[in-house]
C-alpha angles and dihedrals in degrees: 000000000000116000120222088226095067122119134173117258134176120234116210103222137177108270112255093025099075097110093044090051092049090051092046091052092051092048095046091049091049092050091052093044092244101118090121090062090058103060097173137001117186146165105207112225135176129206117242132184119220138164116246120179090344095308129106111240129182114214137162125248127196110246093206107030110201096025138092123195116222133182107203149140099257113215136132094278096048092042088053091054091052098044091051094056109104116250094022113127094186143266122311113252146112130282091000092303116117112238122210118234113233112257090233091058093052092045090050091054093045090049091051089052091048093047088048089054083114099095113258117230117228113208107215116220090196137039133203109264093029119129116236138179118231109231101177139038134028092319094053112153093021119121125213147161122261110245100173139011129206105188093179093058094030090233133130137189114229125192107225125187107236117174088344094307128110105240122185114233122191110220141168118245090249092058093067140050134197118261108234 
């Protein structure tokens, strides 16, 4: 049963724990018999297509990393459930007061996701096995071979020869450049 007092809010969550937090909220509400107060809990994701190790792979990517959307009846009891979930920093708002997100804004975002249901293609700037030069950080000027790519986090693992040994170094995409 949807309550007329529900509004959309944004939970500030620890990045990487969004789905666990959404699940924990649903479970906590169910245990306390308050499922009706939590109309919807979601982590908006989009499908992307990328090439990994020469194969096309479709994966999902969070649209708002570090945030969970929730449509709920906000009161002391429901707020207590949310703030007691591990890895929740709070609700977005001003001056410590949670502010609801207009329904139209949430619907616009959800429609964009739905319209983008056509899988997005991610053009990879780098490929596994490619040689790159490190241009930033403690290994600046070193060259290495890309061993792994993480497009979602824009990180890559580069094998760098240090004292004659191949050592894996975790870097951001912006810390390397292609060798032409």
